[in-house]
C-alpha positions as CSV (number, residue, x, y, z in Angstrom):
1,X,-20.8,-73.5,-81.4
2,X,-17.8,-72.4,-79.6
3,X,-17.9,-69.2,-81.5
4,X,-21.6,-68.6,-80.4
5,X,-20.7,-69.4,-76.7
6,X,-17.7,-66.8,-76.8
7,X,-20.2,-64.2,-77.8
8,X,-22.4,-64.8,-75.2
9,X,-19.7,-65.0,-72.4
10,X,-17.9,-61.7,-73.4
11,X,-18.8,-58.3,-72.0
12,X,-21.4,-56.3,-73.8
13,X,-21.3,-52.4,-73.5
14,X,-24.1,-50.4,-74.5
15,X,-23.9,-46.7,-74.5
16,X,-27.1,-45.1,-73.0
17,X,-28.2,-41.3,-73.2
18,X,-30.2,-39.3,-70.6
19,X,-33.6,-38.5,-71.6
20,X,-34.2,-34.9,-72.1
21,X,-36.7,-34.6,-69.1
22,X,-33.8,-35.8,-66.8
23,X,-31.3,-33.3,-68.3
24,X,-33.6,-30.6,-67.7
25,X,-34.1,-31.6,-64.0
26,X,-30.1,-31.7,-63.5
27,X,-29.8,-28.2,-64.9
28,X,-32.6,-27.1,-62.6
29,X,-31.0,-28.5,-59.6
30,X,-27.6,-27.1,-60.6
31,X,-29.1,-23.6,-61.1
32,X,-30.9,-23.7,-57.7
33,X,-27.6,-24.6,-55.9
34,X,-25.7,-21.8,-57.6
35,X,-28.7,-19.5,-56.7
36,X,-28.5,-20.5,-53.1
37,X,-24.7,-20.0,-52.9
38,X,-25.2,-16.7,-54.3
39,X,-27.8,-15.6,-51.9
40,X,-25.6,-16.9,-49.0
41,X,-22.5,-15.1,-50.1
42,X,-24.8,-11.8,-50.5
43,X,-25.9,-12.3,-46.9
44,X,-22.4,-12.8,-45.7
45,X,-21.3,-9.8,-47.5
46,X,-24.1,-7.8,-45.9
47,X,-23.2,-9.0,-42.5
48,X,-19.5,-8.1,-42.8
49,X,-20.5,-4.9,-44.2
50,X,-22.8,-4.2,-41.2
51,X,-21.1,-6.1,-38.3
52,X,-17.7,-6.9,-39.6
53,X,-15.7,-5.0,-37.1
54,X,-17.7,-6.2,-34.1
55,X,-17.0,-9.9,-35.3
56,X,-13.5,-9.1,-36.0
57,X,-13.1,-7.6,-32.4
58,X,-14.8,-10.5,-30.9
59,X,-12.4,-12.9,-32.5
60,X,-9.4,-10.8,-31.7
61,X,-10.5,-10.7,-28.0
62,X,-11.1,-14.3,-27.7
63,X,-7.8,-15.3,-29.4
64,X,-6.0,-13.9,-26.6
65,X,-6.4,-17.1,-24.3
66,X,-6.1,-20.6,-25.2
67,X,-7.1,-21.4,-21.6
68,X,-8.3,-19.5,-18.4
69,X,-8.2,-20.3,-14.9
70,X,-11.6,-20.6,-13.2
71,X,-10.9,-19.3,-9.5
72,X,-12.4,-21.1,-6.4
73,X,-14.2,-19.4,-3.8
74,X,-12.5,-19.7,-0.3
75,X,-14.8,-20.7,2.4
76,X,-16.5,-18.5,4.9
77,X,-15.8,-18.2,8.7
78,X,-19.0,-18.0,10.7
79,X,-19.8,-17.4,14.2
80,X,-21.9,-19.6,16.3
81,X,-25.1,-17.9,14.8
82,X,-24.1,-18.2,11.3
83,X,-22.9,-14.6,10.9
84,X,-20.1,-14.3,8.5
85,X,-16.7,-12.9,10.2
86,X,-14.8,-13.8,7.0
87,X,-15.9,-14.1,3.5
88,X,-14.9,-13.9,-0.2
89,X,-16.6,-11.5,-2.5
90,X,-16.4,-12.0,-6.5
91,X,-13.9,-9.5,-8.0
92,X,-12.1,-8.9,-11.4
93,X,-8.6,-8.3,-12.5
94,X,-8.5,-5.9,-15.5
95,X,-6.3,-7.7,-18.0
96,X,-4.7,-6.0,-21.4
97,X,-3.7,-7.9,-24.3
98,X,-1.3,-5.6,-26.0
99,X,-0.9,-7.8,-29.2
100,X,-4.7,-7.8,-29.7
101,X,-5.1,-4.1,-29.1
102,X,-2.3,-3.4,-31.9
103,X,-3.3,-5.9,-34.4
104,X,-4.8,-4.6,-37.7
105,X,-4.4,-1.7,-39.9
106,X,-2.9,1.4,-38.6
107,X,-6.1,3.3,-38.9
108,X,-8.2,0.9,-37.1
109,X,-5.3,0.3,-34.4
110,X,-5.5,4.1,-33.8
111,X,-9.1,4.2,-33.3
112,X,-9.2,1.0,-31.1
113,X,-6.5,2.5,-28.9
114,X,-8.1,5.7,-28.4
115,X,-11.6,4.3,-27.5
116,X,-10.0,1.5,-25.3
117,X,-7.9,3.8,-23.2
118,X,-10.9,6.2,-22.7
119,X,-13.0,3.1,-21.6
120,X,-10.3,2.1,-19.2
121,X,-9.9,5.6,-17.6
122,X,-13.7,6.1,-17.3
123,X,-14.6,2.6,-15.9
124,X,-11.6,1.9,-13.8
125,X,-9.5,5.0,-13.4
126,X,-6.7,3.5,-15.2
127,X,-4.2,6.3,-16.5
128,X,-3.6,6.2,-20.2
129,X,0.1,6.9,-19.5
130,X,0.4,3.5,-18.0
131,X,-1.3,1.7,-20.7
132,X,0.8,3.7,-23.4
133,X,3.9,2.5,-21.5
134,X,2.8,-1.2,-21.7
135,X,2.0,-0.9,-25.4
136,X,5.4,0.5,-26.2
137,X,7.5,-1.6,-24.1
138,X,5.4,-5.0,-24.3
139,X,3.8,-4.9,-27.7
140,X,3.6,-8.6,-28.1
141,X,2.6,-9.1,-24.5
142,X,-0.7,-11.2,-24.1
143,X,-1.3,-10.9,-20.3
144,X,-0.7,-7.5,-18.4
145,X,-2.7,-6.8,-15.2
146,X,-3.9,-3.3,-15.3
147,X,-5.8,-3.3,-12.0
148,X,-6.7,-5.9,-9.4
149,X,-9.9,-6.6,-7.7
150,X,-12.4,-4.2,-9.3
151,X,-15.8,-4.9,-8.1
152,X,-18.9,-6.1,-9.9
153,X,-20.3,-2.6,-10.3
154,X,-17.3,-1.6,-12.4
155,X,-17.5,-4.9,-14.4
156,X,-21.2,-4.1,-15.2
157,X,-20.3,-0.6,-16.2
158,X,-17.6,-1.7,-18.5
159,X,-19.9,-4.4,-20.2
160,X,-22.5,-1.8,-20.6
161,X,-20.1,0.8,-22.2
162,X,-19.0,-1.7,-24.7
163,X,-22.3,-2.0,-26.2
164,X,-22.1,1.8,-27.3
165,X,-20.9,1.1,-30.8
166,X,-20.8,4.7,-31.7
167,X,-18.4,5.8,-29.0
168,X,-16.8,2.4,-27.8
169,X,-17.4,0.1,-30.5
170,X,-13.7,-0.5,-31.1
171,X,-12.6,-1.3,-27.6
172,X,-10.6,-4.4,-27.7
173,X,-7.8,-6.2,-26.2
174,X,-9.3,-5.9,-22.6
175,X,-10.9,-8.6,-20.6
176,X,-11.7,-9.0,-16.9
177,X,-10.4,-12.1,-15.3
178,X,-12.5,-13.4,-12.5
179,X,-11.2,-13.5,-9.0
180,X,-12.3,-13.5,-5.3
181,X,-11.2,-10.9,-2.8
182,X,-11.2,-11.7,1.0
183,X,-13.1,-9.4,3.0
184,X,-14.0,-9.2,6.8
185,X,-17.3,-7.5,7.5
186,X,-16.5,-6.4,11.1
187,X,-13.0,-5.1,10.3
188,X,-11.2,-5.1,13.7
189,X,-13.6,-7.6,15.6
190,X,-11.8,-10.6,16.5
191,X,-8.9,-9.8,14.3
192,X,-6.3,-12.0,16.2
193,X,-8.4,-15.0,16.2
194,X,-9.6,-14.9,12.7
195,X,-6.3,-13.8,11.1
196,X,-6.1,-12.7,7.3
197,X,-5.0,-13.7,3.9
198,X,-2.5,-12.2,1.6
199,X,-2.0,-12.5,-2.3
200,X,-5.4,-14.0,-2.4
201,X,-5.6,-17.2,-0.4
202,X,-2.2,-17.3,1.7
203,X,-3.2,-17.3,5.1
204,X,-1.6,-15.2,8.0
205,X,-2.5,-16.2,11.6
206,X,-5.6,-17.2,13.3
207,X,-8.4,-19.5,11.7
208,X,-7.4,-18.5,8.4
209,X,-4.0,-20.1,8.7
210,X,-5.1,-23.0,11.2
211,X,-7.6,-24.2,8.5
212,X,-5.9,-22.9,5.3
213,X,-6.3,-26.3,3.5
214,X,-9.8,-26.5,4.5
215,X,-10.9,-23.2,3.5
216,X,-9.1,-23.3,0.2
217,X,-10.5,-25.1,-2.8
218,X,-9.1,-25.9,-6.1
219,X,-9.0,-23.7,-9.4
220,X,-10.7,-24.9,-12.4
221,X,-9.8,-24.4,-15.9
222,X,-11.3,-23.6,-19.2
223,X,-9.3,-24.8,-22.3
224,X,-9.6,-23.9,-25.7
225,X,-10.3,-20.7,-27.7
226,X,-12.3,-19.0,-30.5
227,X,-10.1,-19.0,-33.6
228,X,-10.0,-17.3,-36.9
229,X,-12.6,-19.7,-38.3
230,X,-14.8,-19.1,-35.6
231,X,-14.9,-22.7,-34.5
232,X,-15.3,-23.2,-30.8
233,X,-13.2,-25.8,-29.1
234,X,-13.7,-25.8,-25.2
235,X,-13.3,-28.0,-22.1
236,X,-14.4,-26.9,-18.9
237,X,-13.1,-28.3,-15.6
238,X,-15.1,-26.5,-12.8
239,X,-13.5,-24.9,-9.8
240,X,-14.1,-26.8,-6.4
241,X,-14.9,-24.2,-3.8
242,X,-13.3,-24.2,-0.2
243,X,-15.3,-25.4,2.9
244,X,-16.7,-23.1,5.6
245,X,-16.0,-23.1,9.2
246,X,-18.7,-22.6,11.9
247,X,-17.0,-21.5,15.1
248,X,-18.1,-21.4,18.8
249,X,-17.5,-17.6,18.7
250,X,-20.5,-15.5,19.6
251,X,-19.9,-12.2,17.7
252,X,-22.2,-10.4,20.1
253,X,-20.4,-11.5,23.2
254,X,-17.1,-10.6,21.1
255,X,-18.4,-7.2,20.5
256,X,-19.2,-6.8,24.3
257,X,-15.7,-7.8,25.4
258,X,-14.0,-5.6,22.7
259,X,-16.1,-2.6,23.6
260,X,-15.0,-2.7,27.3
261,X,-11.4,-3.5,26.4
262,X,-11.4,-0.5,24.2
263,X,-13.1,1.8,26.7
264,X,-10.4,0.8,29.5
265,X,-7.5,1.6,27.0
266,X,-9.1,5.0,26.2
267,X,-9.6,5.7,29.7
268,X,-6.2,5.2,30.6
269,X,-4.5,6.4,27.4
270,X,-1.4,8.8,27.9
271,X,-1.4,7.8,31.5
272,X,1.2,8.5,34.3
273,X,3.6,5.8,32.9
274,X,3.9,6.8,29.4
275,X,2.4,8.4,26.3
276,X,0.4,6.0,24.5
277,X,-2.0,3.1,25.0
278,X,-3.8,2.3,28.1
279,X,-1.9,-0.9,28.6
280,X,1.0,-3.0,27.1
281,X,-1.6,-5.6,26.4
282,X,-5.2,-6.1,27.4
283,X,-6.7,-9.6,26.7
284,X,-9.8,-11.7,27.4
285,X,-11.0,-15.1,27.0
286,X,-14.5,-16.4,27.6
287,X,-15.1,-20.3,27.4
288,X,-17.7,-22.8,28.0
289,X,-16.2,-24.7,31.0
290,X,-18.1,-27.9,30.2
291,X,-17.0,-28.3,26.5
292,X,-13.9,-26.4,26.0
293,X,-15.4,-24.0,23.5
294,X,-14.0,-20.6,23.0
295,X,-17.0,-18.1,23.1
296,X,-14.9,-15.0,22.9
297,X,-11.2,-14.1,22.5
298,X,-9.7,-10.8,22.1
299,X,-6.6,-8.6,22.8
300,X,-5.7,-5.1,22.4
301,X,-4.2,-3.4,20.4
302,X,-5.9,-5.0,17.5
303,X,-5.9,-4.2,13.9
304,X,-8.1,-3.9,10.8
305,X,-8.4,-7.3,9.0
306,X,-9.2,-5.4,5.7
307,X,-5.9,-3.3,6.1
308,X,-3.7,-5.2,8.4
309,X,-0.5,-3.1,7.6
310,X,-2.0,0.0,9.0
311,X,0.1,1.1,12.1
312,X,-1.6,4.6,12.3
313,X,-3.4,3.6,15.6
314,X,-0.1,2.9,17.2
315,X,2.3,5.6,15.7
316,X,2.1,9.1,14.3
317,X,2.4,9.6,10.6
318,X,6.0,11.1,11.3
319,X,7.2,8.0,13.2
320,X,5.8,5.8,10.5
321,X,7.4,7.8,7.8
322,X,10.8,7.4,9.6
323,X,10.6,3.6,10.4
324,X,12.9,1.2,8.7
325,X,11.4,-1.6,6.7
326,X,12.8,-4.0,9.6
327,X,11.2,-1.9,12.3
328,X,7.9,-1.8,10.5
329,X,7.9,-5.5,10.1
330,X,8.7,-6.1,13.8
331,X,5.9,-3.8,14.9
332,X,3.4,-5.5,12.6
333,X,4.4,-8.9,13.8
334,X,3.8,-7.7,17.4
335,X,0.5,-6.2,16.3
336,X,-0.7,-9.5,14.6
337,X,0.3,-11.6,17.6
338,X,-2.6,-13.3,19.5
339,X,-1.5,-12.6,23.1
340,X,-4.0,-15.1,24.5
341,X,-2.2,-18.0,22.8
342,X,1.3,-16.9,21.9
343,X,2.6,-14.9,24.9
344,X,3.8,-16.3,28.2
345,X,3.7,-14.5,31.6
346,X,4.0,-15.3,35.3
347,X,0.2,-15.8,36.3
348,X,0.5,-14.4,39.8
349,X,-2.3,-15.3,42.3
350,X,-4.6,-16.8,39.8
351,X,-2.4,-19.8,40.3
352,X,-3.3,-20.2,44.0
353,X,-6.6,-22.3,43.5
354,X,-4.4,-24.8,41.7
355,X,-2.1,-25.0,44.5
356,X,-4.8,-25.8,47.0
357,X,-6.7,-28.2,44.5
358,X,-3.5,-30.3,44.2
359,X,-3.1,-30.4,48.1
360,X,-6.7,-31.4,48.5
361,X,-6.5,-33.9,45.8
362,X,-3.5,-35.8,46.8
363,X,-4.5,-35.8,50.5
364,X,-1.8,-33.3,51.7
365,X,-4.7,-31.0,52.5
366,X,-7.7,-32.1,54.8
367,X,-9.7,-28.9,54.5
368,X,-9.4,-27.8,58.2
369,X,-5.8,-26.4,58.0
370,X,-5.0,-22.9,59.4
371,X,-2.0,-20.8,58.8
372,X,-0.6,-17.7,60.7
373,X,0.6,-14.8,58.3
374,X,2.9,-12.3,59.9
375,X,3.3,-10.5,56.5
376,X,6.3,-12.6,55.3
377,X,8.1,-15.7,55.5
378,X,11.6,-16.6,55.7
379,X,12.7,-19.1,53.0
380,X,16.2,-20.0,52.9
381,X,18.2,-16.8,52.7
382,X,15.1,-15.1,51.3
383,X,12.4,-13.0,53.1
384,X,9.4,-13.4,50.9
385,X,6.5,-10.8,51.5
386,X,2.9,-11.5,51.6
387,X,0.7,-9.0,49.5
388,X,-0.4,-7.6,52.9
389,X,2.6,-6.5,54.4
390,X,1.4,-6.4,58.2
391,X,0.0,-9.9,57.7
392,X,-3.4,-11.6,57.5
393,X,-3.1,-13.2,60.9
394,X,-4.8,-16.6,61.2
395,X,-6.2,-17.9,57.8
396,X,-8.3,-21.0,56.8
397,X,-7.9,-22.4,53.4
398,X,-11.0,-20.5,52.4
399,X,-9.6,-17.2,53.7
400,X,-6.1,-17.9,52.1
401,X,-7.7,-17.8,48.8
402,X,-10.4,-15.2,49.6
403,X,-7.7,-12.9,51.0
404,X,-4.8,-14.2,48.6
405,X,-2.5,-14.9,51.3
406,X,1.2,-15.6,49.9
407,X,2.3,-17.0,53.4
408,X,-0.5,-19.6,53.5
409,X,0.2,-20.6,49.9
410,X,4.0,-21.0,50.6
411,X,3.3,-23.2,53.5
412,X,1.1,-25.4,51.3
413,X,3.7,-25.6,48.6
414,X,6.2,-26.8,51.0
415,X,3.9,-29.5,52.4
416,X,3.2,-30.7,48.8
417,X,7.1,-30.9,48.0
418,X,8.7,-30.2,44.6
419,X,7.7,-33.6,42.9
420,X,4.1,-33.4,43.8
421,X,3.9,-29.9,43.1
422,X,5.5,-30.3,39.6
423,X,3.4,-33.4,38.9
424,X,0.1,-31.4,39.4
425,X,1.4,-28.4,37.4
426,X,1.5,-30.8,34.5
427,X,-1.9,-32.5,35.3
428,X,-3.5,-29.0,35.0
429,X,-1.9,-28.4,31.7
430,X,1.0,-26.1,32.7
431,X,4.1,-26.8,30.6
432,X,1.8,-28.6,27.9
433,X,0.4,-27.6,24.5
434,X,-3.5,-27.1,24.8
435,X,-3.6,-28.3,21.2
436,X,-6.0,-25.5,20.4
437,X,-7.1,-25.3,16.8
438,X,-5.2,-21.8,16.4
439,X,-1.6,-21.3,15.4
440,X,1.2,-19.8,17.2
441,X,0.7,-21.7,20.6
442,X,3.8,-20.7,22.8
443,X,5.9,-23.7,24.3
444,X,6.1,-23.4,28.2
445,X,7.7,-26.7,28.9
446,X,11.1,-25.2,29.6
447,X,9.5,-22.4,31.7
448,X,8.6,-24.5,34.5
449,X,10.9,-25.8,37.2
450,X,12.4,-29.5,37.0
451,X,11.6,-30.6,40.5
452,X,15.2,-31.9,40.8
453,X,16.3,-28.3,40.4
454,X,13.5,-26.7,42.2
455,X,15.1,-24.9,45.4
456,X,12.9,-24.0,48.5
457,X,12.5,-20.4,47.3
458,X,11.5,-21.5,43.8
459,X,8.8,-23.9,45.4
460,X,7.6,-21.0,47.5
461,X,7.1,-18.5,44.9
462,X,5.8,-21.1,42.4
463,X,3.1,-22.0,44.9
464,X,1.6,-18.3,44.7
465,X,2.1,-18.0,40.9
466,X,5.6,-16.4,40.5
467,X,8.8,-17.8,38.8
468,X,6.9,-20.0,36.3
469,X,5.1,-19.0,33.1
470,X,1.9,-19.7,31.6
471,X,-0.3,-18.7,28.5
472,X,-3.6,-17.4,29.2
473,X,-5.1,-20.4,27.3
474,X,-3.4,-22.8,29.4
475,X,-4.5,-21.2,32.5
476,X,-8.1,-20.9,31.2
477,X,-8.2,-24.5,30.2
478,X,-6.8,-25.7,33.4
479,X,-9.2,-23.4,35.4
480,X,-12.2,-24.9,33.5
481,X,-11.3,-28.3,34.9
482,X,-11.2,-26.9,38.5
483,X,-14.7,-25.5,38.5
484,X,-16.3,-28.2,36.1
485,X,-15.8,-31.3,38.2
486,X,-12.3,-32.0,37.1
487,X,-12.9,-32.7,33.4
488,X,-9.9,-31.2,31.2
489,X,-11.4,-30.5,27.7
490,X,-9.3,-29.5,24.9
491,X,-10.1,-25.9,24.0
492,X,-11.3,-25.4,20.5
493,X,-12.9,-22.7,18.2
494,X,-14.4,-24.7,15.3
495,X,-17.7,-26.4,15.9
496,X,-18.3,-27.5,12.4
497,X,-17.2,-27.9,8.8
498,X,-19.5,-27.4,5.8
499,X,-19.1,-27.8,2.2
500,X,-19.8,-25.1,-0.5
501,X,-23.4,-26.1,-0.5
502,X,-23.8,-25.7,3.2
503,X,-24.0,-29.4,4.0
504,X,-22.4,-30.4,7.3
505,X,-19.3,-32.7,6.5
506,X,-17.8,-32.8,10.0
507,X,-18.9,-31.9,13.6
508,X,-16.2,-31.0,16.1
509,X,-17.5,-32.7,19.3
510,X,-15.9,-31.7,22.8
511,X,-12.7,-33.8,23.4
512,X,-12.1,-34.8,27.1
513,X,-8.4,-35.1,27.5
514,X,-8.1,-36.2,31.2
515,X,-9.4,-35.9,34.8
516,X,-7.6,-33.4,36.9
517,X,-9.2,-33.5,40.2
518,X,-12.5,-35.1,41.8
519,X,-15.9,-33.6,41.8
520,X,-15.4,-33.2,45.6
521,X,-12.3,-31.2,45.3
522,X,-13.7,-29.1,42.5
523,X,-16.8,-28.2,44.6
524,X,-14.5,-27.2,47.6
525,X,-12.4,-24.9,45.5
526,X,-15.5,-23.4,43.9
527,X,-16.7,-22.4,47.6
528,X,-13.4,-20.9,48.2
529,X,-13.5,-18.8,45.2
530,X,-17.2,-17.9,45.9
531,X,-15.8,-16.5,49.1
532,X,-13.3,-14.3,47.2
533,X,-16.1,-12.6,45.3
534,X,-18.5,-12.3,48.3
535,X,-16.1,-11.1,50.8
536,X,-12.5,-11.3,49.6
537,X,-10.2,-9.4,47.1
538,X,-12.7,-9.6,44.3
539,X,-15.8,-8.0,46.0
540,X,-16.1,-5.5,43.3
541,X,-16.6,-8.2,40.7
542,X,-20.1,-8.9,42.0
543,X,-23.0,-8.7,39.5
544,X,-26.5,-8.4,41.0
545,X,-28.5,-11.7,40.6
546,X,-25.6,-14.0,39.8
547,X,-23.5,-16.4,42.0
548,X,-20.0,-15.6,40.8
549,X,-16.8,-17.2,42.0
550,X,-13.3,-16.1,41.1
551,X,-9.6,-15.2,41.9
552,X,-7.6,-12.1,41.3
553,X,-4.0,-12.1,40.3
554,X,-0.9,-9.6,40.5
555,X,2.3,-10.7,39.1
556,X,5.4,-8.7,39.6
557,X,7.3,-8.8,36.1
558,X,11.0,-9.5,35.7
559,X,13.3,-7.7,36.5
560,X,11.7,-7.3,39.9
561,X,11.2,-4.0,41.9
562,X,10.9,-1.7,38.7
563,X,7.1,-1.4,39.2
564,X,6.1,-3.5,36.1
565,X,3.0,-5.7,36.7
566,X,0.5,-7.9,35.2
567,X,-2.9,-8.0,36.8
568,X,-5.6,-10.4,36.1
569,X,-9.1,-11.8,37.3
570,X,-10.5,-15.2,36.4
571,X,-14.1,-16.0,37.3
572,X,-17.2,-18.0,36.4
573,X,-21.0,-18.1,36.9
574,X,-23.2,-19.5,38.2
575,X,-21.7,-21.2,41.2
576,X,-23.2,-24.6,40.6
577,X,-22.5,-26.0,37.2
578,X,-20.8,-23.1,35.7
579,X,-21.9,-21.9,32.2
580,X,-19.2,-19.5,31.3
581,X,-15.6,-18.7,32.3
582,X,-14.2,-15.3,32.0
583,X,-10.3,-14.3,32.3
584,X,-9.1,-11.0,32.1
585,X,-5.4,-9.9,31.8
586,X,-4.1,-6.5,31.7
587,X,-0.3,-6.3,31.2
588,X,1.3,-3.2,32.3
589,X,-1.7,-0.9,32.8
590,X,-0.8,2.8,32.2
591,X,-1.7,3.7,35.7
592,X,0.2,4.9,38.7
593,X,-0.2,1.7,40.7
594,X,0.1,-1.2,38.4
595,X,0.0,-3.8,41.1
596,X,-3.7,-3.0,41.9
597,X,-5.8,-5.8,40.5
598,X,-8.8,-3.6,40.9
599,X,-8.5,-2.4,37.3
600,X,-8.6,-6.1,36.0
601,X,-11.7,-6.7,38.3
602,X,-13.4,-3.7,37.2
603,X,-12.9,-4.7,33.7
604,X,-14.3,-8.1,34.2
605,X,-17.3,-6.9,36.1
606,X,-18.5,-4.6,33.2
607,X,-18.1,-7.3,30.7
608,X,-20.0,-9.8,33.1
609,X,-22.7,-7.3,33.8
610,X,-23.5,-6.9,30.2
611,X,-22.7,-10.3,28.8
612,X,-24.5,-12.6,31.4
613,X,-28.0,-11.2,30.6
614,X,-27.2,-11.5,26.8
615,X,-25.9,-15.1,27.4
616,X,-29.0,-16.1,29.5
617,X,-26.6,-17.2,32.3
618,X,-28.7,-18.6,35.2
619,X,-29.5,-16.4,37.9
620,X,-29.3,-17.9,41.2
621,X,-29.7,-14.7,43.4
622,X,-32.6,-12.4,43.5
623,X,-31.0,-9.2,45.0
């Protein structure tokens, strides 16, 4: 019994055999598998025989990088109408991988070198000698920049040429690295205002520098490579393009301004004072008084934004050749400097409306005052002359502005006193930063008198615009408040910031900083300045059909009595609710009589005569 149970429990192994039918099927499957492998091997051999070199070259070309940078595109700078003033265009750097080009059998390398060098010369004008030198000295190098910033047309020609298997089928070790190059479609236009970039995206001056972080984006990167097994491993992090700026600048108005500046300097080139430019500096600012927006800003001499290191417009070829590097850098920095923002000077008589406005605002002046001008005023030990040596006679406040009487202004300054005069200088923005969105604004805080140290002669000369310094922008911004009802707006150039897709991400609205004078004072001062253009020192500034107010200026430069002057005109239109303010400064005009403000008035009149109709400035006179 137990024996039988043991037999049942124990394992039972039975050897089975595959039926013949099953064996035949297995043999058939095995045979078909072998046949498939044979066919695949045959096809692979055929491909290798036919295209092996092309695939080998592709693999070699791809092996050079285990990653590559995907460059961002720097944002555009646009005028108020959307016209591009600065943009970035796609370009390519020609890169040589010496190790790839020199890899392989000697015979194949020789052929590859010959065709590659020929292609480089044909498409990019790259000399064979330079490439040979790299291959000899840096045979293991993987990244050699042969040429920077070739254009898309050249890129296309190279790609097309490589498809010519017969003549260029062995080109290898060369690839084109994507990049962007900054370009300025209008060359010299608004050069000081825009600024430029160097080494790709490093800004120098102007809006390029002020908004560098906004305009710049972030590079992307592609990781991975095609290896010997042709397996692809790739991770792509896309680039983030920079944002674009929409400015308040009107390029058509800017062109009008620069055209007349250029014509003035051409007319007075090689004048009686010296051989060279028609002035040391000529500068113009146009603004919207009710917002602080800069409509145009220009200074001369200017420079080509696409070739900013070119000094040929200022010096002869021989002079440039003999320049030391230090002198060259010095001259370039002078050329790139924005006079409107970065230079200071004594304003002269354009400061007189501010002195009278201060007196009216604080009650020192009632508006019915008169002053007798004999042509000079004794102040302490000084005999300070008026601009009219034989005197203006009796002058009202309106006449004092219209005829630019220094004696009347000295009397007003004395009535104000140092403390009140100094207080209103700062109220109008003198000695303060305007905080404009441009770099390089000059500091003038130390260029004004401390009222505790202001002597009688200092106060007298300050009252008519001498012995203290301003920038063009400071005076322009303060003047806007005089004519717009007393509202001091922060000057600004950028109106809007957009992302790479054109979506608005920030609007720059006008910033009201402070109240300088009352509406009543503003209206009175405008009336005085209207008289200046109608019957005073600025009669030649009139433009038919427009009610214009303004003030002339002549500042004797230091050292005194050397015949060097800065002349100016600042004006606006229309008389009620001014829509545009224009400020013209000519520093040391190359003319016989530099003290004549007529040159600044004439330049301003020409600009206004062309600009006002274009800007649709309200006409208030029919004749």
